[in-house]
N, C-alpha and C positions, 0 to 999 in steps of 0.2 A: 609733768615729771617724766624723765627719760628712764628707760629700762636700765637696771643695774643688778648686780648680784647682791643678795642679802649677805652681809658680812657678819651677822650675829649667829654663831655656830648653833646655839640652842634652837634657833628658828628653822634650821635646815632639817627637813624630815620627809621621808617617803610617805605617801598616802596609800590607802587601800588599793591593791592591784599592782603596785609597783614591783618590778623585778630587780632584785639586788644581787650583784656578783661581787666576789672579793678578789682584789688584785694586789700586786706589790707596787708601792710608789717608787718612782724613779727620780723624784725631785720633791721639793717642798710643795705640798698641796693643801690648800685651805678648804674647809667645808663649804659646799656650794659652788666650787669651781667646776667648770667643764673640763673633762680629762680626755686624753687621746692615748692610744696605744703607741708606744715608742718602739723603735727597732730592736731594743733589748728585751722586749716582752713585758716591760713595766709600763705603768701609766704615768703620764706627766700632764701638767696643765695644757689644755688644747690651745693651739696658736695657729690662726689661719694665715699667718705671714709665711709659713713654711709648710710644704706638702707633707713632711714627715710627722708633723704634729697637728695637722688640720683635721684628721679624721676622728670626730667625736665618738667616744665610747659611752659617755654618760656624765652624771653629776656626782661628785665626791660627797660622802657623808662623813660624820665624825664629830667628836666633841672639841677637837683642837686640830691644829695643823699636823699633817703626816710628813715625815721626812723620808729620804731615800732608804729603801729597805723595809719600811713599815708596811703592814698589811692594811688595806683600806677598802671599805665597802663603797660600791658605786651603783647608783640607780642606772640601769642600762635600758629600761623601758618602763614607761608609765609615769604617773604624776608624782612630783616632788615639789615641796615648798622650798624655793631657793632664789626667787626674784623679788624685785621691787619696781613698781612703776611700769610694768609691762602692759602692752595693748592687748586686750582680749582677742584671741584668734590670730595674732601676729606670729609669723614664723620667727623662730629664735635661732640665731647663727653663732658659730664660733667667730671671734673677732681677732684682730691682729694684736690684741693685748692678752697675754697668756692667762687662760682660765676664765676670762670674762665673756659673758653673753652679750648679744646685741640684736637689734631688729634690722640691722644692715649687715650684709656679708662682709667678711674680711677679704684679704687678697685672694685667698682660695675659698671657694664657696662650700661650706660644710654646715648642714642643718643639724641643730641639736634637737629640735622638736618645735612645739608651738605653745603659746601662752594660753592656758585654760582660764586664767584670771590674772590680776595684776601681780600676784605672788606665786602662782603655780605654773611650773613648766611641765608639760607632758613630754617626756623624753621619747623621741622617736628619731634617732640619728639617721641621716641620709647624706651621702656625699655625691656631688655632681661630678662630671668629668673634669678632671684637673688639667690645666694647661701650663 
């Protein structure tokens, strides 16, 4: 089974020790998506195909999709249930598909964190030197 984002909103939840911050959505964002800070100060789904949205901030929370202008909670550090089929200990990256995690880096390398289990991402964003 390959890594994927859990798409069932009720499954997406921070675990003990997670740090949560509130941001304004700049686009439609689904619970469990990786998000990045856009140049307008809002968060959008992370997308490693472009440097402007490759820098992961964290994982979006919520009961349903957020749209532009909504306030949204984001796990910025620590454990969050948001994955399916992850390899324990694997590095989790932003991919070239907006909001989606992967165990292989996208065009721009942006680490979201690592898989604590098949379903738990420990959010620890790190960006390498972009070229």
